Each structure stands twice: as C-alpha cells, then as structure tokens.
RODO-2510 file (C-alpha; in nm, 4 decimals, decimal comma):
residues 464
     n   res          X          Y          Z
     1     m    -0,6140     5,0076     4,4688
     2     t    -0,7914     4,7401     4,2407
     3     t    -0,4966     4,8140     3,9508
     4     r    -0,2670     4,6852     4,2195
     5     v    -0,4756     4,3917     4,3121
     6     t    -0,5345     4,2860     3,9686
     7     t    -0,1345     4,3430     3,8693
     8     y    -0,0437     4,1437     4,1344
     9     l    -0,2595     3,8787     4,0508
    10     g    -0,1153     3,8728     3,7132
    11     s     0,2198     3,8632     3,8329
    12     l     0,4809     3,5695     3,8295
    13     r     0,5248     3,6484     4,2012
    14     c     0,1510     3,5764     4,2691
    15     t     0,1950     3,2599     4,0768
    16     l     0,4925     3,1595     4,2975
    17     h     0,3217     3,2203     4,6178
    18     l     0,0053     2,9984     4,4953
    19     t     0,2168     2,7039     4,3807
    20     i     0,3965     2,7132     4,7007
    21     s     0,0736     2,7256     4,8837
    22     l    -0,0590     2,4056     4,6959
    23     v     0,2331     2,2310     4,7575
    24     a     0,2214     2,2893     5,0958
    25     i    -0,1575     2,1500     5,0968
    26     f    -0,0612     1,8860     4,8772
    27     l     0,2107     1,7835     5,1581
    28     a    -0,0331     1,7981     5,4127
    29     g    -0,2879     1,5923     5,2543
    30     f     0,0084     1,3101     5,2288
    31     f     0,0909     1,3426     5,5693
    32     v    -0,2392     1,3708     5,7898
    33     p    -0,5055     1,0943     5,6849
    34     q    -0,7946     1,2061     5,4724
    35     k    -1,1347     1,0632     5,5683
    36     s    -1,2412     1,0698     5,1981
    37     i    -0,9460     0,8333     5,0992
    38     i    -0,8469     0,6059     5,4227
    39     g    -1,2145     0,4955     5,4598
    40     r    -1,4592     0,5226     5,7261
    41     e    -1,3181     0,2347     5,9453
    42     l    -0,9538     0,3196     5,9270
    43     y    -1,0679     0,7350     5,9934
    44     r    -1,2434     0,6302     6,2952
    45     q    -0,9592     0,3995     6,4510
    46     w    -0,6907     0,6993     6,3618
    47     e    -0,9314     0,9242     6,5555
    48     a    -0,9599     0,6408     6,8712
    49     s    -0,6074     0,6366     6,8591
    50     s    -0,4746     0,9887     6,8815
    51     p    -0,7547     1,2195     7,0021
    52     l    -0,5877     1,5194     7,0600
    53     l    -0,4181     1,5160     6,7140
    54     f    -0,7311     1,3968     6,5414
    55     r    -0,9230     1,7719     6,7302
    56     f    -0,6829     1,9665     6,6304
    57     a    -0,6505     1,8422     6,2579
    58     d    -1,0252     1,8371     6,2130
    59     s    -1,0661     2,1487     6,3629
    60     l    -0,8281     2,3174     6,0727
    61     r    -1,0353     2,0752     5,7996
    62     l    -0,6607     1,9264     5,7630
    63     t    -0,8612     1,5714     5,7502
    64     d    -1,0618     1,6859     5,4581
    65     i    -0,7671     1,9622     5,3256
    66     y    -0,8639     1,8896     4,9443
    67     a    -1,2259     2,0386     4,9812
    68     a    -1,1537     2,2841     5,2789
    69     p    -1,2527     2,6430     5,1826
    70     y    -0,9143     2,7861     5,1796
    71     t    -0,8098     2,5088     4,9402
    72     v    -1,1345     2,6306     4,6885
    73     i    -1,0048     2,9726     4,7363
    74     i    -0,6342     2,9180     4,6605
    75     w    -0,7132     2,7158     4,3628
    76     c    -0,9935     2,9850     4,2398
    77     c    -0,6786     3,2685     4,2787
    78     f    -0,4442     3,0197     4,0782
    79     f    -0,6471     2,9969     3,7961
    80     l    -0,7326     3,3659     3,8024
    81     n    -0,3987     3,4403     3,7877
    82     l    -0,3565     3,2066     3,4813
    83     t    -0,6497     3,3655     3,3154
    84     l    -0,4861     3,7270     3,3644
    85     v    -0,1074     3,5854     3,2437
    86     m    -0,3035     3,4085     2,9562
    87     q    -0,4743     3,7874     2,8893
    88     q    -0,1057     3,9302     2,8745
    89     r     0,0835     3,6563     2,7073
    90     v    -0,1426     3,5497     2,4248
    91     p    -0,1576     3,8706     2,2330
    92     l     0,2223     3,8581     2,2322
    93     v     0,2449     3,5365     2,1356
    94     l     0,0153     3,6005     1,8566
    95     k     0,2001     3,9087     1,7412
    96     k     0,5300     3,7040     1,7888
    97     i     0,4361     3,4522     1,5119
    98     n     0,2619     3,6810     1,2935
    99     r     0,4878     3,9616     1,2729
   100     s     0,6113     4,0153     0,8839
   101     d     0,9419     3,8720     0,8817
   102     d     1,0581     4,1240     0,6444
   103     s     0,9839     4,4458     0,8286
   104     s     1,2300     4,6746     0,9887
   105     i     1,5305     4,3903     0,9732
   106     d     1,7976     4,4919     1,1778
   107     p     2,0709     4,2752     1,2829
   108     y     2,2187     4,5429     1,5146
   109     r     1,8984     4,5090     1,7992
   110     s     2,0022     4,4105     2,1426
   111     y     1,7330     4,1245     2,1893
   112     f     1,9764     3,9169     1,9250
   113     q     2,2360     3,6713     2,0881
   114     w     2,5437     3,6321     1,8177
   115     r     2,6508     3,8605     1,5235
   116     r     2,8861     3,8081     1,2621
   117     v     3,0358     3,9968     0,9561
   118     i     3,1709     3,8161     0,6620
   119     p     3,3157     4,0008     0,3560
   120     i     3,1559     3,8599     0,0321
   121     s     3,2168     3,8731    -0,3506
   122     e     2,9326     4,0048    -0,5639
   123     g     2,6619     3,7326    -0,6063
   124     t     2,7808     3,5222    -0,3159
   125     e     2,4783     3,6331    -0,1136
   126     l     2,2368     3,4058    -0,3418
   127     r     2,3468     3,1100    -0,1554
   128     v     2,2285     3,2432     0,1800
   129     p     1,8435     3,1425     0,1014
   130     l     1,9887     2,7837    -0,0102
   131     l     2,1999     2,7506     0,3137
   132     l     1,8823     2,8628     0,5391
   133     t     1,6309     2,6529     0,3501
   134     a     1,8617     2,3322     0,3915
   135     a     1,8943     2,3985     0,7637
   136     g     1,5166     2,4343     0,8068
   137     y     1,4732     2,7695     0,8422
   138     r     1,1538     2,9825     0,6324
   139     f     1,3091     3,2081     0,4141
   140     r     1,1679     3,5931     0,3865
   141     g     1,2892     3,8493     0,1889
   142     t     1,5823     3,8900    -0,0439
   143     p     1,9300     3,7829    -0,0291
   144     a     2,0288     4,1522     0,0433
   145     q     1,7972     4,2010     0,3305
   146     f     1,6152     3,9161     0,4718
   147     s     1,4899     3,7354     0,7750
   148     a     1,4768     3,3392     0,8590
   149     v     1,2600     3,1383     1,1200
   150     k     1,2677     2,8081     1,2237
   151     n     1,0102     2,6725     1,4154
   152     r     0,7997     2,9971     1,4117
   153     l     0,4767     2,8675     1,5711
   154     s     0,6477     2,7071     1,8747
   155     p     0,5418     2,9912     2,1113
   156     l     0,2009     2,8691     2,0305
   157     a     0,2903     2,5747     2,2636
   158     t     0,2755     2,8201     2,5521
   159     i    -0,0613     2,8800     2,5422
   160     l    -0,1379     2,5279     2,4860
   161     f     0,0246     2,4532     2,7998
   162     h    -0,1935     2,6983     3,0075
   163     l    -0,4929     2,5790     2,8451
   164     s    -0,4012     2,2224     2,9558
   165     f    -0,4340     2,3822     3,3187
   166     f    -0,8033     2,4675     3,2375
   167     l    -0,8457     2,0931     3,0888
   168     i    -0,7283     1,9308     3,4125
   169     l    -0,9670     2,1996     3,6403
   170     f    -1,2546     2,1023     3,4631
   171     g    -1,1968     1,7319     3,4708
   172     g    -1,1197     1,8096     3,8516
   173     v    -1,4531     1,9623     3,9201
   174     l    -1,6605     1,7128     3,7240
   175     i    -1,4760     1,4520     3,9151
   176     f    -1,5492     1,6080     4,2325
   177     y    -1,9177     1,6549     4,2204
   178     t    -2,0149     1,3231     4,0166
   179     r    -1,7680     1,0767     4,2276
   180     f    -1,9340     0,7914     4,4223
   181     s    -1,7287     0,5684     4,6220
   182     g    -1,8169     0,2451     4,8361
   183     f    -1,7248    -0,0621     4,9639
   184     v    -1,8904    -0,3449     4,9505
   185     d    -1,8122    -0,7507     5,0387
   186     l    -1,8884    -1,0400     4,8602
   187     s    -1,8064    -1,3834     4,9130
   188     e    -1,7646    -1,6567     4,6128
   189     g    -2,0784    -1,7271     4,4360
   190     e    -2,2500    -1,3941     4,5602
   191     s    -2,4249    -1,1800     4,3061
   192     f    -2,4188    -0,8039     4,3074
   193     q    -2,7152    -0,5637     4,1779
   194     g    -2,5784    -0,2039     4,2632
   195     e    -2,7980    -0,1815     4,5835
   196     t    -2,6818     0,1249     4,7769
   197     g    -2,8060    -0,0686     5,1086
   198     r    -2,5378    -0,3310     5,0612
   199     y    -2,2589    -0,1064     5,0879
   200     n    -2,0432    -0,1453     5,4397
   201     a    -2,1224     0,1933     5,5488
   202     s    -2,2953     0,4633     5,3813
   203     p    -2,0954     0,5458     5,0616
   204     r    -2,0415     0,8794     4,9222
   205     l    -2,3100     0,9589     4,7147
   206     p    -2,2692     1,2007     4,4292
   207     r    -2,3466     1,6031     4,4239
   208     l    -2,4557     1,5500     4,0576
   209     g    -2,5618     1,2569     3,8463
   210     l    -2,7152     0,8897     3,9829
   211     p    -2,4737     0,6182     4,2346
   212     a    -2,2854     0,3589     4,0567
   213     a    -2,5096     0,0263     3,9757
   214     p    -2,2737    -0,2386     3,8875
   215     r    -2,3988    -0,5845     3,8173
   216     f    -2,1807    -0,8754     3,8654
   217     t    -2,1301    -1,2111     4,0032
   218     v    -1,8225    -1,3032     4,2023
   219     e    -1,7319    -1,6664     4,0550
   220     s    -1,4319    -1,7335     4,1715
   221     v    -1,1554    -1,6013     4,4023
   222     r    -0,7705    -1,7155     4,3906
   223     p    -0,5458    -1,5576     4,5988
   224     e    -0,1518    -1,6341     4,5246
   225     v     0,1098    -1,6132     4,8111
   226     v     0,4535    -1,7129     4,7477
   227     a     0,7128    -1,7398     5,0377
   228     d     0,4736    -1,5792     5,2856
   229     v     0,3866    -1,2984     5,0715
   230     a     0,0668    -1,2223     4,8851
   231     t     0,1776    -1,1458     4,5239
   232     d    -0,1409    -1,1066     4,3701
   233     i    -0,5047    -1,2138     4,3728
   234     k    -0,7473    -1,3454     4,0459
   235     v    -1,1109    -1,2772     4,0963
   236     a    -1,3444    -1,4045     3,7985
   237     l    -1,6590    -1,1817     3,7710
   238     r    -1,9467    -1,2760     3,5666
   239     d    -2,1613    -0,9308     3,4409
   240     s    -2,4993    -0,9197     3,3828
   241     t    -2,4637    -1,0098     3,0114
   242     g    -2,2909    -1,3122     3,1288
   243     k    -1,9501    -1,2117     3,0150
   244     s    -1,6406    -1,3382     3,2257
   245     h    -1,3968    -1,0833     3,3267
   246     l    -1,0799    -1,0794     3,5428
   247     l    -0,9831    -0,8467     3,8259
   248     e    -0,6566    -0,8419     3,9425
   249     i    -0,4677    -0,5908     4,2170
   250     n    -0,3485    -0,3709     3,9577
   251     r    -0,6491    -0,4471     3,6789
   252     p    -0,9739    -0,3405     3,7774
   253     y    -1,3328    -0,4212     3,6208
   254     k    -1,4944    -0,1382     3,4607
   255     e    -1,8595    -0,0909     3,3638
   256     g    -1,8619     0,2103     3,1590
   257     h    -1,7674     0,4725     3,4001
   258     t    -1,7817     0,2717     3,6911
   259     s    -1,4397     0,1116     3,8319
   260     v    -1,4587    -0,1846     4,0395
   261     l    -1,1231    -0,2268     4,2607
   262     f    -0,9864    -0,5080     4,4817
   263     n    -0,9523    -0,3914     4,8364
   264     d    -0,9454    -0,6584     5,1056
   265     l    -0,9284    -1,0438     5,1112
   266     g    -1,1107    -1,2388     5,3866
   267     i    -1,2261    -1,6168     5,4780
   268     a    -1,5567    -1,7004     5,3978
   269     p    -1,6067    -2,0622     5,5300
   270     l    -1,8978    -2,2838     5,4616
   271     f    -2,0505    -2,3758     5,8452
   272     v    -2,3383    -2,5617     5,8630
   273     m    -2,5478    -2,6709     6,1941
   274     e    -2,6961    -3,0225     6,2472
   275     d    -2,8795    -3,1862     6,5286
   276     g    -2,7726    -3,5255     6,6831
   277     a    -2,9842    -3,6899     6,4078
   278     g    -2,8049    -3,5348     6,1354
   279     k    -3,0710    -3,3235     6,0302
   280     e    -2,9283    -3,0055     5,8796
   281     l    -3,0736    -2,6921     6,0451
   282     d    -2,8957    -2,3628     5,9260
   283     g    -2,5959    -2,3240     5,7558
   284     a    -2,4135    -2,0081     5,6157
   285     y    -2,1160    -1,8720     5,3868
   286     v    -1,9541    -1,6544     5,6913
   287     k    -1,7505    -1,3499     5,5999
   288     l    -1,4396    -1,3626     5,8685
   289     k    -1,1417    -1,1348     5,8915
   290     v    -0,9435    -1,3792     6,0150
   291     l    -0,6364    -1,3751     5,8418
   292     k    -0,2775    -1,2601     5,9541
   293     g    -0,3587    -1,4179     6,3097
   294     q    -0,6897    -1,2058     6,3526
   295     e    -0,9832    -1,3311     6,5633
   296     d    -1,3331    -1,3052     6,4607
   297     s    -1,6387    -1,3961     6,5585
   298     f    -2,0074    -1,5246     6,4080
   299     t    -2,3374    -1,6078     6,5493
   300     m    -2,5633    -1,9282     6,4276
   301     m    -2,8949    -2,0378     6,6179
   302     g    -2,8247    -1,8108     6,9157
   303     y    -2,4411    -1,9348     6,9647
   304     r    -2,1505    -1,7279     6,9487
   305     v    -1,8491    -1,8635     6,7733
   306     a    -1,5025    -1,7363     6,7867
   307     a    -1,2984    -1,8313     6,5188
   308     r    -0,9016    -1,8447     6,4997
   309     y    -0,7540    -1,9596     6,1388
   310     f    -0,4682    -2,1687     6,0238
   311     p    -0,4226    -2,1240     5,6389
   312     d    -0,1542    -2,3810     5,6951
   313     h    -0,2286    -2,5736     5,9925
   314     v     0,0299    -2,7838     6,1930
   315     v     0,0246    -2,8529     6,5640
   316     e     0,3662    -2,8076     6,7351
   317     n     0,4437    -2,8739     7,1007
   318     g     0,0599    -2,9164     7,1578
   319     e    -0,0308    -2,5709     6,9959
   320     d    -0,2115    -2,5027     6,6758
   321     r     0,0288    -2,3210     6,4181
   322     s     0,0516    -2,2297     6,0621
   323     r     0,3558    -2,3160     5,8861
   324     s     0,3088    -2,0492     5,6172
   325     e     0,0775    -1,7794     5,4772
   326     e     0,0141    -2,0272     5,1774
   327     f    -0,3571    -2,1777     5,1836
   328     r    -0,2380    -2,5392     5,1985
   329     n    -0,3957    -2,7211     5,4690
   330     p    -0,7068    -2,4684     5,6244
   331     a    -0,8319    -2,5051     5,9662
   332     f    -1,0453    -2,3273     6,2076
   333     h    -1,0126    -2,3306     6,5842
   334     l    -1,3628    -2,2744     6,6879
   335     t    -1,4902    -2,1906     7,0607
   336     v    -1,8586    -2,1912     7,1015
   337     y    -2,0397    -1,9697     7,3792
   338     k    -2,4433    -1,9571     7,4496
   339     n    -2,4925    -1,6955     7,7377
   340     k    -2,1417    -1,6129     7,7798
   341     v    -2,0597    -1,9446     7,9047
   342     r    -1,8289    -2,1879     7,7124
   343     l    -1,9697    -2,4905     7,5906
   344     a    -1,6862    -2,6618     7,3477
   345     a    -1,3584    -2,5703     7,1725
   346     n    -1,1408    -2,7458     6,8951
   347     t    -0,9337    -2,7357     6,5738
   348     i    -1,1298    -2,8521     6,2790
   349     h    -1,0438    -2,9055     5,8780
   350     p    -1,2556    -2,8758     5,5894
   351     g    -1,5321    -3,1776     5,6230
   352     e    -1,4977    -3,2082     6,0212
   353     a    -1,7287    -3,1044     6,3114
   354     l    -1,7233    -2,9775     6,6572
   355     a    -1,9919    -3,0921     6,8577
   356     f    -2,1525    -2,9308     7,1643
   357     d    -2,4790    -2,9061     7,3317
   358     g    -2,6607    -3,1762     7,1345
   359     m    -2,5534    -3,0107     6,7801
   360     r    -2,2812    -3,0557     6,5408
   361     l    -2,0893    -2,7607     6,3861
   362     i    -1,9435    -2,8773     6,0104
   363     f    -1,6768    -2,6878     5,8449
   364     r    -1,8001    -2,7978     5,5069
   365     q    -1,5952    -2,5999     5,2845
   366     q    -1,3209    -2,3114     5,2559
   367     s    -1,3857    -2,0189     5,0562
   368     f    -1,3011    -1,6351     4,9901
   369     w    -1,4695    -1,2875     5,0411
   370     v    -1,3093    -0,9674     4,8762
   371     r    -1,4112    -0,6223     4,9616
   372     f    -1,4521    -0,4484     4,6375
   373     l    -1,4436    -0,0481     4,6114
   374     v    -1,6918     0,0793     4,3948
   375     v    -1,5893     0,3867     4,2122
   376     k    -1,8086     0,6104     3,9812
   377     e    -1,6979     0,9328     3,8092
   378     y    -1,6828     1,1435     3,5480
   379     g    -1,4046     1,3911     3,4261
   380     l    -1,1359     1,1704     3,4055
   381     e    -1,0828     1,1500     3,0293
   382     f    -1,0738     1,5777     3,0868
   383     v    -0,7427     1,5338     3,3238
   384     y    -0,6065     1,3075     3,1078
   385     a    -0,6328     1,5003     2,7949
   386     g    -0,5058     1,7879     3,0184
   387     f    -0,1807     1,6310     3,1225
   388     a    -0,1426     1,4612     2,7447
   389     l    -0,1700     1,8174     2,6461
   390     a     0,0536     1,9643     2,8764
   391     s     0,3227     1,6987     2,7544
   392     i     0,3128     1,7830     2,4036
   393     a     0,3236     2,1666     2,4471
   394     l     0,6528     2,0900     2,6816
   395     i     0,7961     1,8647     2,4158
   396     w     0,7004     2,1082     2,1489
   397     r     0,8073     2,4157     2,3253
   398     l     1,1654     2,2683     2,4665
   399     i     1,2808     2,0520     2,1345
   400     f     1,1387     2,2243     1,8581
   401     f     1,2464     2,5949     1,9917
   402     r     1,1951     2,8874     1,7631
   403     r     1,5265     3,0385     1,5984
   404     e     1,5486     3,3166     1,3949
   405     i     1,8328     3,4683     1,1852
   406     v     1,8287     3,8101     1,0045
   407     g     2,1004     3,9346     0,7618
   408     i     2,1913     4,2495     0,5628
   409     i     2,4615     4,3475     0,2831
   410     e     2,6001     4,6766     0,3895
   411     e     2,8218     4,8371     0,0625
   412     t     3,1169     5,0577     0,0906
   413     d     3,3973     5,1834    -0,1248
   414     n     3,6328     4,8804    -0,0565
   415     e     3,4295     4,5736     0,0174
   416     r     3,0397     4,4274     0,0560
   417     l     2,9776     4,3044     0,4032
   418     l     2,7098     4,0418     0,4809
   419     v     2,5913     4,1115     0,8457
   420     l     2,4348     3,8122     1,0021
   421     a     2,2656     3,7954     1,3465
   422     a     2,0835     3,5347     1,5127
   423     r     1,8797     3,4460     1,8344
   424     a     1,7046     3,1550     1,9770
   425     e     1,4769     3,0613     2,2794
   426     f     1,6760     2,7653     2,4423
   427     y     1,9950     2,5750     2,4594
   428     s     2,2632     2,8376     2,3536
   429     n     2,5548     2,6489     2,2891
   430     l     2,3749     2,4110     2,0429
   431     s     2,2362     2,7018     1,8690
   432     r     2,5408     2,8995     1,8304
   433     d     2,7026     2,5746     1,6916
   434     e     2,3788     2,5692     1,4353
   435     f     2,4746     2,9395     1,3498
   436     d     2,8370     2,8696     1,2985
   437     r     2,7514     2,5508     1,0691
   438     i     2,5037     2,7776     0,8539
   439     t     2,7464     3,0164     0,8150
   440     a     3,0926     2,8641     0,7688
   441     p     3,0302     2,7823     0,3919
   442     l     3,0138     3,1782     0,3477
   443     a     3,3043     3,2667     0,5459
   444     s     3,5360     2,9905     0,3635
   445     m     3,4103     3,2122     0,0150
   446     s     3,5440     3,5089     0,1775
   447     p     3,7646     3,7199    -0,0933
   448     a     3,9342     3,9127     0,2274
   449     p     4,0565     3,7931     0,5544
   450     g     3,8799     3,9878     0,8106
   451     g     3,5161     4,0083     0,9432
   452     g     3,4203     3,8083     1,2313
   453     d     3,2043     3,7712     1,5307
   454     l     3,0659     4,1512     1,6775
   455     p     2,9454     4,1765     2,0376
   456     a     2,5760     4,0731     2,1070
   457     e     2,5390     4,4152     2,2526
   458     g     2,3173     4,6474     2,0419
   459     t     2,1806     4,9687     2,0192
   460     e     1,8198     4,9097     1,9921
   461     g     1,6013     4,8031     2,2976
   462     d     1,4867     4,4740     2,3705
   463     e     1,1482     4,3291     2,1471
   464     a     0,8558     4,3404     2,3228
***
C-alpha cells in the first residue's frame, strides 16, 4: 500500500492533479474577496452587502483561501511530488551527461530519429571530425567509430527548473511568516515614526520578526487630474536623515525591507474656530473623505460639521456644482449642528468663514491627506531568484537543446559505408535540417550513387 501511494505521489498524473487543484485555488482567490488583500473596511462592506454568500464562503475558508488548511496540504503534496520526481530524474540526467560518448556506439538503436548511409572512399571519413566540430559538436572517438554531442549539459536545465520551485517555496514561506501590513493616514506636514497604534485598524503583525517602523514626514501631496481622470499622484517624503523621496502610484518609498505604497487620497483642510472678537479658539487639519461627491463630517468644540466638497466650484441655477474633478476652485458646503439642531449652512472658499452661534468657522487652506499601505516582508529576493532561475533553465533547455550524432564505418567486399544516426530533444525539423547540412559535403564526395536515409526504426530498445 505504501509503495502504491509513493508511486502515485511521484507520478506525472499526481503532478497534473495537484496543478489543477492549485489553479482552482488561485481562481477562487481571484473571484472571492480575500480579507488579507482588500483590507478590513472593504471586507466588512462585502460581509454586510452579501451576508449569505459571505457565510458560505467564510465557512469554507474561501475568504482566506491561500492560508486555508487544504491549500497548505495541497502545497505540501505538490512539493513532495516534486521531490520524488527529482529523486527519479536526477540520476538519469547525470547518467546521460556523464555517459562515455565512445562506448557501445550503435547507430541502429531505436531512439535515433534519423539515419543515413553514405558510400565513401578511403580517407573521406577524416573530414567527419572537422565537419562536426565546425557545427558546434563535441567529437569523441575515431573517424571509424565516433559520437558527437552538442549542448551536452543541457539536461541539467531540467534540474535547475525543478530547484527554482524550491527557491520560490522558501521565499513564499518566508514572506508568509515575516509579512507585516497596515494602513496609516497622514496629511501634509505630518510625521510618522512607525507607531503601531497610529494605524487605522489592527495591522497584520508578523509571525516572525518585528513590525515595520518607517520614519518619515509628508512634505507635500500633489495629485494630477486631467480631463476628470486621476492620472498620477506625487507625494514628497522626507526620511529621518533629512533626505527627500518621491512616492508615486507605481513607485513606492522603501526603507530596507519596508515599502510604503500609495493607497488612497483625501482632503485635509485647515479649519479654525474663532469667537466673535476674532480670538482663535481651536484649529486642526481635518482628514475628510469627500472626493467623488462623498459627504463626511467632523467635530470641533462640541459642534458637528457636515461637509461636502467641490474641487472646481461653480453655482448653476442656484445649486453648488463642480465643473470638473480638477482642483481649480475648491469649496466646502458646511452644515453646522449642535445637539442635532442645525445652526447654519453655507458654501465657503479658502479664506472665507461660516458664522453661527457667535462663532466663526474659517476655511484657512486646503491640503491633502494620503492613505499609505505599509508592508514589511522578507523572502521576496528568493522568489525573484526562483523565477529568474526558472527562466534561465527554460531558455537553456529549449534554445540550447541537446543534439547527438553517432557514426561507424562498415566495410564490405565492394564498398566502404559510413552509417550515421542522429537524435535531438526538440525541434525535429530544425534538427533534421542541421543533420542534412552536416552530412551533405560527405554525400557529395560519395564515389558511387546509392546510399541514403534508413528507416528510423531500430532493433535495440530505447535509451533509459
């Protein structure tokens, strides 16, 4: 029973089944929202909007499918299968590349794809080593009995390709156990020292190692909007050494293994509260989510202020509107409440104020806040190295593929015959053309007509 299980785990059929299972898991992870990817806020929104679907998916661990027990089991079986396959393949590969080229040369063996018999004169066979060497083959033996191999070490690429998966596995495990991620909102001029308590919600803490602790100050935020389409954002950061860095949508800021990525943008206006005599009582940069027509609110000195934002304000037919999404003429429509009683409402621009209850709420200036995704993880280098090694192995295997030519001289009472046989791992037509080009000069010197190709079927068994 154990032997049957081991045989199945080391078979190509098992590899196919496991690969199909992993593809299904990745497809499910693509279509089902993953709480480790979309963030806590969007995850809770999905839970509230589709409670039945959520409960079904959550009960099957589809919402965290990459860390589900059955996914871990499938991955373990996949790499066990890979190990068993390598255990079988490595000795065969090493035997193939280390095989003595001049031993047991037999052009009639069945694994050769093409054969040709050429009548030759005395001494013509001396040209064979020169022709094969000029074509890039490594010649072994004598002109009367030889073998020649091109790209002899190419089968090693198979071993490297399998080893690349282990590099990717090691990097993936390292990433999984050392990954830290969290969201933090910072406005222009605000500093961050890596305090865990300042993240929006409980960040994902690493199972091994320490949390990320980037230290930087947001110097400026400059969103770029063209024809109502957000095209880019440029965030200038100053690190703890005083050096400036530019963060963009596809260009994160990095400190060692920690990356700071742009995630969201909002408005952070400076509001100041004054009394009737003009004395400043309170003031703050308020982070508001008011883009794309959203409404948000904040509190100041016991008053609740509801805010709607117009980046390019205009009044049409007595209504506040925005001509575009570009920040040309920013304005806020503010409504002030106290104890659920509406006190005042008006639309104000930078430098203007809303008066109510003996107070003045001044819109001093507009600035922005940015939501950053902070990620720290180790192991990405191993993943990249694994993919690079796999790419190199595939190029080596498929472009610099192995070809082999063997030959012997057979003498009869009437003539001398050069019997040649060849095989190639890939690209049968190209390899056949190369074989024809190499043998054409010998055929042209044939002293008599006749000869030609022999059928590919041989009498010996296939090569192990």
